[in-house]
C-alpha positions, 0 to 999 in steps of 0.5 A, spaced: 402 218 401 409 216 402 409 214 394 406 221 393 411 225 397 417 221 394 415 223 387 414 231 389 421 231 392 424 227 386 421 232 381 424 238 385 431 235 384 430 234 377 427 242 376 433 244 380 438 241 376 435 243 370 435 251 372 442 250 374 444 247 367 441 253 364 444 258 369 451 255 367 450 255 360 448 263 360 454 265 364 458 261 359 455 264 353 456 271 356 463 270 358 465 267 351 461 273 347 465 278 350 471 281 347 478 279 350 481 285 354 487 288 350 494 287 352 497 293 356 501 298 351 507 296 354 507 289 350 505 293 343 510 293 338 513 300 337 512 304 330 515 311 328 512 316 323 517 319 319 516 325 314 519 325 307 517 331 302 513 334 307 508 327 308 508 323 314 510 315 312 508 309 316 512 303 316 507 297 318 509 290 318 504 286 315 502 279 318 501 275 312 509 275 310 511 279 316 515 284 312 514 292 313 510 296 308 510 303 307 504 307 307 503 315 306 498 318 310 495 325 307 493 329 313 488 334 309 484 329 305 485 322 308 482 319 315 482 313 319 477 309 315 482 310 309 488 308 312 484 301 315 482 300 308 489 301 305 492 296 310 486 291 308 488 292 300 495 291 301 494 284 305 488 280 304 490 276 311 488 282 315 481 280 318 481 286 323 484 293 323 482 298 328 486 305 331 485 306 338 487 312 342 492 313 348 486 311 353 484 305 349 478 308 346 477 306 339 477 312 334 472 312 329 473 311 321 471 319 320 477 321 324 482 325 320 489 324 319 490 331 321 487 330 328 490 323 329 497 326 328 496 331 334 495 325 339 502 324 339 501 317 340 496 312 338 495 304 337 494 300 331 491 293 331 492 288 326 488 282 327 490 280 334 497 284 334 498 291 337 502 297 335 504 303 338 505 309 333 509 314 335 508 321 332 514 326 332 513 333 336 513 337 330 507 333 326 502 336 330 503 343 328 506 342 321 499 340 318 495 344 322 489 347 317 489 353 320 496 355 319 495 352 312 490 357 311 494 363 314 500 361 310 495 361 304 492 368 306 499 371 307 501 368 300 495 372 297 497 378 300 504 378 298 502 376 291 497 382 291 502 387 294 507 385 288 502 386 283 501 393 286 508 395 286 510 391 279 505 392 275 505 399 273 513 398 272 512 392 268 506 396 263 511 402 262 517 398 260 512 393 256 509 400 253 516 403 251 518 396 248 512 396 244 512 403 241 520 402 239 518 396 235 512 400 232 516 405 230 522 401 227 516 397 223 513 403 221 520 406 218 521 400 214 514 400 212 513 407 210 518 407 203 514 401 201 508 404 202 510 410 198 512 405 192 505 401 193 501 408 192 505 409 186 504 402 183 497 402 185 496 409 181 499 406 175 495 400 175 488 404 176 490 408 170 492 402 166 485 398 168 481 404 166 484 404 159 483 397 158 475 398 160 475 404 156 478 400 150 473 395 151 467 400 151 470 403 145 470 396 141 463 395 143 461 402 140 465 400 134 462 393 133 455 397 134 457 402 128 460 397 123 453 393 124 449 399 123 453 401 117 452 394 114 445 393 115 442 400 113 447 402 108 451 397 105 447 391 105 440 389 108 437 386 114 436 379 111 444 379 110 446 381 116 442 377 121 446 371 121 452 375 122 449 378 128 447 371 130 454 369 130 457 375 133 453 374 139 454 366 139 461 368 139 461 372 145 457 367 149 463 362 147 468 367 149 465 368 156 464 361 157 472 360 156 473 366 161 469 362 166 473 355 164 480 359 165 479 363 171 473 359 175 469 366 175 463 368 172 464 374 167 462 380 171 465 387 170 467 388 177 470 382 177 474 382 171 476 389 172 479 387 179 483 381 175 486 386 170 488 390 176 491 385 180 495 382 174 497 389 172 499 390 180 504 384 180 507 385 174 509 392 175 511 390 182 516 385 179 518 390 174 520 395 179 523 390 185 517 391 190 517 386 195 510 384 196 511 378 201 515 383 206 510 389 205 504 384 208 509 381 213 510 389 216 503 391 215 501 385 219 506 386 224 504 393 225 497 391 226 499 386 232 503 392 235 497 397 235 493 391 238 497 390 243 498 397 245 491 398 245 490 392 250 495 394 254 492 401 255 485 398 256 482 401 263 479 394 264 486 391 264 489 396 269 489 392 275 491 385 272 497 381 275 503 381 271 502 373 269 496 374 266 498 380 262 504 376 259 499 370 258 495 375 254 500 378 250 502 371 248 496 370 244 
């Protein structure tokens, strides 16, 4: 009995020591897994945001080389996550980076830089080092999205007002300028047009004479062959002559194709005779064909611009768009 009681007492002692060890191990593990409390803001390294060319700049001393590096913060497009990623890319020795508010609460990576600048002051953590970032007082209002939208609306209103006041005056001045240029071009074109009509009339008469001369030659050839066939000689004698005459015509048309690179057709042949005679007479009379073509093209362009300017679809377009159309 005494031995049995001693064994039970010994077993209770071992069991108590085992539970005390488990409780001590769990409490030690829990205390080691909890993050250490952040130091008070008074021990942080101060950093200041400055503005250059309208954008906030932040100089951060990187932990690897302990040298400052400038980061550009874009309030409307970047967020806290972008800033943290930029810091990691610049210094591979940064294992942990986070941004905290004034009350010590960690800010989400989706927080926009615009909202972050409105805090006035926030904390930046790089590994185990903390920085207090001070934002100028004007930064919160400088990049306010609502004020930027109001500024865009104001710009649109001013632009529409400027277009309403100036587009009519611009169109009148532009129309007056185009009419003056058109009048000058037409005054220079008019004597050339008269000379061109005279040369065209002479060329038409010459071309008609050539065509009628060819028709007369065909008629004379037909009459001569008929006379020789039925009155002077017989068909047996004239048949080889007509064959060679027909074959000579085929050779002549083939030579025409080799010379002109065109088929022998009466309208094309007539146009060729007319064009050749026109250039010959224009050179003889001193008619400047290149100057005439340039004036005709200029008059057509001026008339097209006037037509476009007077089109009802272009009455309410801004001046910049009208100027762009005129340059095409």
